[in-house]
C-alpha positions in Angstrom: -4.3 32.5 21.3 -1.5 29.9 21.3 -1.5 26.6 19.3 -1.7 23.5 21.5 1.5 21.7 22.1 1.6 18.2 20.3 0.4 15.3 22.3 2.3 12.0 22.0 0.7 8.9 20.7 1.4 7.2 23.9 -0.6 9.8 25.8 -3.3 9.6 23.4 -3.5 5.9 23.7 -3.6 6.1 27.5 -6.4 8.7 27.3 -8.4 6.4 24.8 -8.0 3.3 27.0 -5.8 1.5 24.6 -5.2 1.1 20.9 -8.2 -0.8 19.8 -10.5 1.8 21.6 -8.5 4.6 19.9 -8.5 3.1 16.4 -12.1 1.9 16.4 -13.3 5.1 17.6 -11.7 7.3 15.0 -13.9 8.9 12.5 -11.2 9.1 9.8 -12.4 7.5 6.6 -10.5 5.6 4.0 -7.4 7.2 2.5 -8.2 9.7 -0.2 -5.7 10.5 -3.0 -4.9 14.1 -2.8 -4.9 16.7 -5.8 -6.0 14.3 -8.5 -9.7 14.1 -9.5 -11.6 10.9 -8.9 -11.8 10.3 -12.6 -10.2 11.7 -15.6 -12.6 9.9 -18.0 -14.4 7.0 -16.2 -12.8 4.7 -13.7 -13.8 1.5 -15.4 -12.0 2.3 -18.7 -9.2 3.8 -16.7 -8.6 0.4 -14.8 -8.7 -1.5 -18.1 -6.1 0.8 -19.6 -3.3 -0.7 -17.7 -4.2 -4.2 -19.1 -5.4 -3.3 -22.7 -3.2 -0.3 -23.6 -1.4 2.2 -21.4 -2.1 4.1 -18.3 -0.6 7.2 -16.6 -0.7 7.1 -13.0 0.0 10.2 -10.9 2.5 9.7 -8.0 3.6 13.2 -7.3 1.1 14.1 -4.5 0.2 11.0 -2.4 3.6 9.6 -1.7 5.7 10.5 1.4 9.3 10.9 0.7 12.3 10.5 3.3 15.7 11.7 1.9 18.7 10.0 3.5 22.1 11.5 3.1 25.4 10.4 4.6 28.2 8.0 4.3 26.8 5.4 6.6 23.2 5.0 5.2 23.7 1.4 4.5 25.0 0.3 7.9 22.1 2.3 9.5 19.5 0.7 7.5 21.0 -2.7 8.0 20.1 -2.4 11.8 16.4 -1.6 11.3 15.4 -3.2 7.9 15.1 -6.8 7.0 16.5 -6.5 3.6 19.6 -7.7 1.9 21.7 -4.6 1.2 24.7 -6.4 -0.4 24.8 -5.5 -3.3 23.0 -2.2 -3.5 24.6 -0.2 -6.2 23.8 3.3 -7.3 20.8 3.6 -9.7 19.1 0.6 -8.2 16.0 0.3 -6.1 14.7 -2.2 -3.5 11.6 -2.8 -1.6 12.4 -1.7 1.9 10.7 -4.0 4.5 10.5 -3.0 8.3 9.6 -5.2 11.1 9.2 -4.6 14.8 11.1 -6.3 17.7 8.8 -9.2 17.8 8.7 -9.8 14.1 5.4 -8.0 13.4 5.3 -5.9 10.1 5.7 -2.1 10.5 5.7 -0.9 6.8 7.3 -1.2 3.5 8.3 1.3 0.7 10.6 1.7 -2.3 14.0 3.0 -1.6 16.0 4.5 -4.6 19.8 4.8 -4.3 20.4 8.0 -6.3 24.1 8.4 -5.5 26.7 6.8 -3.2 25.4 9.0 -0.2 21.9 9.8 -1.3 18.9 7.6 -0.9 15.1 8.3 -1.3 12.4 6.3 0.6 9.1 6.5 -1.2 5.7 5.3 -0.1 3.1 5.5 2.6 4.2 7.5 5.6 4.6 4.7 8.1 8.0 3.7 6.7 9.4 7.1 6.5 8.1 7.8 10.1 10.0 4.8 11.5 13.2 5.4 9.6 13.1 9.1 10.6 12.8 8.3 14.2 15.6 5.8 14.2 18.0 8.3 12.2 17.4 11.0 14.8 18.6 8.8 17.5 21.4 7.2 15.5 25.1 7.7 15.9 25.7 6.9 12.2 26.6 9.4 9.6 23.1 9.8 8.4 20.9 12.8 7.9 17.2 12.4 7.3 14.6 14.9 6.0 11.1 14.2 5.4 9.1 15.5 2.5 5.4 15.0 3.5 2.7 14.2 0.9 0.0 16.5 -0.1 -2.6 15.1 2.2 -1.2 17.4 4.9 0.6 20.1 2.8 0.8 22.0 -0.5 3.4 23.8 -2.5 6.3 22.2 -4.5 8.4 19.3 -4.1 11.9 18.3 -5.3 10.7 15.9 -7.9 7.5 15.0 -9.7 6.6 11.4 -10.2 4.3 9.6 -12.7 4.1 5.9 -13.7 3.6 4.6 -17.4 2.1 1.2 -17.2 0.5 -1.3 -19.7 1.3 -3.4 -22.9 1.9 -0.3 -24.8 4.2 1.4 -22.1 7.5 0.4 -23.7 6.6 1.6 -27.2 5.3 4.9 -25.8 8.4 5.4 -23.6 10.8 4.7 -26.7 8.9 7.4 -28.7 8.5 9.9 -25.9 12.3 9.7 -25.4 13.1 10.3 -28.9 14.7 6.8 -29.2 16.9 7.5 -26.2 15.4 5.1 -23.8 18.2 2.9 -22.4 17.8 -0.8 -21.7 16.8 -0.7 -18.0 16.8 -4.1 -16.0 13.9 -4.8 -13.4 14.3 -2.5 -10.4 17.1 -0.6 -12.1 17.0 3.0 -12.7 17.7 4.6 -16.0 18.6 8.3 -17.0 17.5 9.8 -20.4 15.5 12.8 -21.6 11.9 13.5 -22.5 11.1 16.8 -24.1 14.6 17.9 -23.6 14.2 17.5 -19.8 16.5 15.1 -17.9 14.5 12.3 -16.1 15.1 9.1 -14.3 12.9 6.1 -14.5 12.6 3.0 -12.3 11.8 -0.1 -14.3 9.2 -2.3 -12.7 6.0 -4.2 -13.5 2.4 -3.9 -12.4 -0.2 -6.4 -13.5 2.4 -8.4 -15.4 3.5 -5.8 -18.0 6.6 -3.5 -18.3 6.3 -0.2 -16.3 8.3 2.9 -15.8 8.2 5.2 -12.7 9.5 8.5 -14.1 10.6 11.2 -12.0 12.6 14.6 -12.6 12.8 18.2 -11.5 9.5 19.6 -10.3 9.8 22.6 -12.6 10.2 20.3 -15.6 6.9 18.3 -15.2 4.7 20.3 -17.5 6.9 19.7 -20.5 7.4 16.0 -19.7 3.7 15.5 -19.0 2.7 17.2 -22.3 5.0 15.0 -24.2 3.8 11.9 -22.6 0.2 12.8 -23.1 0.8 13.7 -26.8 2.7 10.6 -27.6 0.1 8.6 -25.6 -2.8 9.5 -27.8 -1.6 6.9 -30.5 -1.1 4.2 -27.8 -4.6 4.5 -26.1 -3.1 6.0 -22.9 -5.5 7.1 -20.2 -4.8 9.2 -17.2 -5.8 7.3 -14.0 -7.9 9.1 -11.4 -8.1 8.5 -7.7 -10.9 6.0 -8.0 -9.1 3.6 -10.5 -5.7 4.2 -8.7 -7.2 2.8 -5.6 -7.7 -0.6 -7.2 -4.1 -1.1 -8.4 -2.8 -3.1 -5.5 -5.5 -5.8 -5.4 -4.6 -7.1 -8.8 -0.8 -7.1 -8.2 -1.1 -8.8 -4.9 0.6 -6.1 -2.9 -0.9 -5.2 0.5 -0.4 -1.5 0.7 -1.0 -0.4 4.2 -1.6 -3.1 6.8 -1.8 -1.8 10.4 1.8 -1.0 11.6 2.8 -2.9 14.7 3.7 -0.1 16.9 0.8 0.1 19.4 1.5 -2.7 21.9 5.0 -3.2 23.2 7.5 -1.7 25.7 10.0 -1.9 22.9 7.9 0.4 20.9 7.0 2.8 23.7 9.8 5.4 22.9 8.5 5.5 19.4 5.0 6.1 20.6 6.2 8.9 22.7 8.0 10.4 19.7 4.9 10.2 17.4 2.2 12.8 18.1 -1.3 13.8 16.9 0.1 15.2 13.7 1.0 11.7 12.4 -1.4 9.5 10.8 -0.6 6.7 13.3 -2.4 8.8 15.9 -5.6 9.6 14.0 -6.1 6.6 11.8 -9.2 4.5 11.9 -9.7 0.7 12.2 -12.8 -0.9 10.8 -14.2 -4.2 9.6 -15.9 -7.3 10.8 -12.9 -8.9 12.4 -13.2 -7.8 16.2 -10.6 -8.4 19.0 -9.6 -6.5 22.2 -6.1 -7.5 21.5 -4.4 -5.1 19.0 -1.7 -7.8 18.0 -4.6 -9.8 16.5 -4.8 -7.2 13.8 -1.1 -7.3 13.0 0.6 -9.2 10.1 4.1 -10.2 9.5 6.6 -10.0 6.6 6.6 -13.9 6.1 2.9 -14.3 5.6 2.9 -11.2 3.3 5.3 -12.9 1.0 8.7 -11.1 1.8 10.6 -14.1 3.0 13.0 -13.9 0.1 14.1 -10.4 0.7 15.0 -11.1 4.3 18.8 -11.4 5.2 18.9 -13.7 8.1 22.6 -13.8 7.8 23.0 -10.6 9.9 21.3 -9.0 13.0 18.5 -6.6 12.6 15.4 -5.4 14.7 13.1 -8.5 14.7 15.6 -11.1 13.2 15.0 -13.9 15.8 11.3 -13.3 15.9 11.1 -13.5 12.1 13.1 -16.6 11.9 10.8 -18.2 14.3 7.8 -17.0 12.2 9.5 -18.4 9.1 10.0 -21.8 10.6 6.4 -21.8 11.8 4.3 -20.0 9.2 0.5 -20.1 10.0 -1.1 -18.0 7.3 -0.2 -17.0 3.7 -1.4 -14.2 1.3 -4.1 -15.1 -1.3 -6.7 -13.3 -3.4 -10.3 -13.7 -2.3 -12.9 -13.7 -5.2 -16.2 -12.7 -3.9 -19.3 -14.4 -5.0 -21.1 -12.3 -7.7 -24.6 -13.1 -6.4 -23.8 -12.4 -2.8 -22.0 -9.1 -3.5 -24.9 -8.1 -5.7 -27.5 -9.0 -2.9 -25.4 -6.9 -0.3 -25.6 -3.9 -2.7 -29.2 -4.3 -3.3 -30.0 -4.8 0.4 -27.9 -1.7 1.4 -30.0 0.5 -0.9 -33.4 -1.3 -0.7 -33.3 -3.1 2.6 -35.7 -6.1 2.8 -36.3 -6.1 6.5 -35.7 -2.5 7.6 -31.9 -2.6 8.6 -29.8 -2.4 5.5 -26.5 -4.1 4.7 -23.3 -2.2 4.9 -23.0 -0.1 1.8 -20.6 -1.6 -0.7 -19.0 1.2 -2.4 -17.3 0.9 -5.9 -14.7 0.6 -7.0 -13.1 0.7 -3.5 -15.5 -0.5 -0.7 -13.0 0.3 2.2 -14.5 2.7 4.9 -11.5 2.9 7.3 -7.8 3.6 7.2 -7.1 0.0 8.1 -9.9 -2.5 7.3 -9.8 -6.0 8.6 -12.7 -8.3 7.8 -13.2 -11.8 9.2 -12.7 -14.8 6.8 -14.6 -17.9 8.1 -14.5 -21.6 7.4 -17.0 -23.8 9.1 -17.9 -21.2 11.6 -14.2 -20.6 12.6 -12.0 -17.7 11.7 -9.7 -18.9 9.1 -7.9 -15.5 8.4 -8.6 -11.9 7.4 -9.5 -10.0 4.4 -8.3 -6.6 3.6 -8.1 -4.0 0.8 -11.3 -4.9 -1.1 -12.0 -3.5 -4.6 -14.1 -4.1 -7.7 -11.8 -4.8 -10.5 -13.0 -3.8 -13.9 -10.4 -6.1 -15.5 -12.2 -9.1 -14.0 -15.6 -7.7 -13.4 -15.8 -8.9 -9.9 -15.1 -7.9 -6.3 -11.8 -9.2 -4.9 -9.8 -8.7 -1.8 -6.3 -9.6 -0.4 -6.5 -12.2 2.3 -4.2 -13.8 4.9 -5.6 -17.2 5.6 -4.5 -20.3 7.3 -2.2 -22.4 5.1 -4.6 -25.3 5.2 -7.4 -23.3 3.5 -5.0 -21.5 1.0 -5.3 -23.8 -1.9 -7.0 -22.1 -4.9 -10.6 -22.9 -5.2 -11.2 -23.3 -1.4 -14.5 -21.9 -0.4 -14.6 -19.5 2.5 -17.0 -16.9 3.8 -16.3 -13.3 4.3 -18.3 -11.4 6.9 -19.1 -7.9 5.6 -20.0 -5.0 8.0 -18.7 -3.5 11.3 -20.4 -4.9 14.4 -21.4 -2.3 17.1 -19.5 0.5 15.3 -18.8 3.7 17.3 -17.7 5.5 14.3 -19.9 8.3 12.7 -18.6 7.3 9.3 -20.3 3.9 9.4 -24.1 3.8 9.1 -26.4 1.5 11.1 -26.5 -1.8 9.4 -26.5 -5.7 9.7 -23.6 -8.0 9.1 -23.9 -10.0 5.9 -22.0 -13.1 4.7 -20.4 -13.2 1.3 -19.1 -16.4 -0.1 -15.6 -16.2 -1.6 -13.0 -18.6 -3.3 -9.4 -18.5 -2.7 -7.4 -17.6 -5.7 -3.6 -16.7 -6.4 -1.9 -13.6 -5.4 -0.9 -11.8 -7.6 -4.4 -12.1 -9.1 -3.6 -10.4 -12.5 -0.7 -12.5 -13.7 -2.1 -15.8 -12.7 -5.9 -15.4 -13.3 -6.7 -12.2 -15.4 -3.7 -12.4 -17.9 -3.9 -16.2 -18.3 -7.7 -16.6 -17.9 -7.0 -19.6 -15.7 -7.8 -20.1 -12.0 
């Protein structure tokens, strides 16, 4: 018996009758964080830890890494990424943003410059896949090697990776490092020791507080973890399980995994022929109440996602002219949507105890997503005013929120809109029979944490 040869994404799309049919017919559920348990204690207190005390978030298993080596990594990336790369010194990091030829968003990730000729791209697989494809056909001095996440593999990696986050994070890190923690500026990388083991840490913030993404040799992780956990006892540190982790993005205003704009154009056809059924792009699912036969209606762009300030319009790159046009004619902008408490509770009640026989779509907690990519319709006076994605219940605000892209005229905080909850005429076995329900929502700022939870002001 022989293994079947991989099928290209392009051939899969042709057999399925197009991208909407393929994605809306997939029975893949929402992303599940591998290896770590759903809860270490309980997800409510774990969520509150990064606001009230300190949290340890596990990143060793679910992040895809792509390692780039060579003398021409920067010229190579300058042709395929929208970012400003001058300056980009060693021991710095950037948010790498990638767009397609027509300006639609493909993916983003964090890129670490570890040495003059060594870079790590860390994040969801879509960014690494696109960069790897381009590296393989490039004439630049660039070597790319992918380190897949533990959703599709096991074993060991080059580095472990954990994040320490919250108001007590800085004090904990100073003590765990034996007083050796250097002053690390935002999105810079520092080198120091924990438990006698050399580590590096990216300084960033989540939920408006200092944070550190610590990484080091895979075989050193036990000693480092033990030191962090022991020191963390006095600072109220909690380890974050998969359920709580799934709600981090919504508070900070980052849209983690929009549908990558790779399914539609002739420009992207060679890439679709390179991708195959072993890639998430070929098996992912599309769900939600927003329904269109045109796959481009589900796409987003870097401008509306809030990445305008990282774009280097002073040079040419894939999608530059289209992005400039989008920047000059922006239609939508990113917001947080606060769901009405009574409406959300009514949906939950009706999903369990239906009043008229057909239940509402189940509203899972803390993460109600039920597809890889979920796009729900946001309405204003019976017209689609935008989309909602990445819903969650945040224990820091005790309410359901989601990230939305809404038309600029409806983006003022306090604007009332309606979110349609459910998936009409679903063909997916992962979606139960249900009726659509409307949930009132109010527009709020994004990021939600810094401007609402932290200040207490809308």
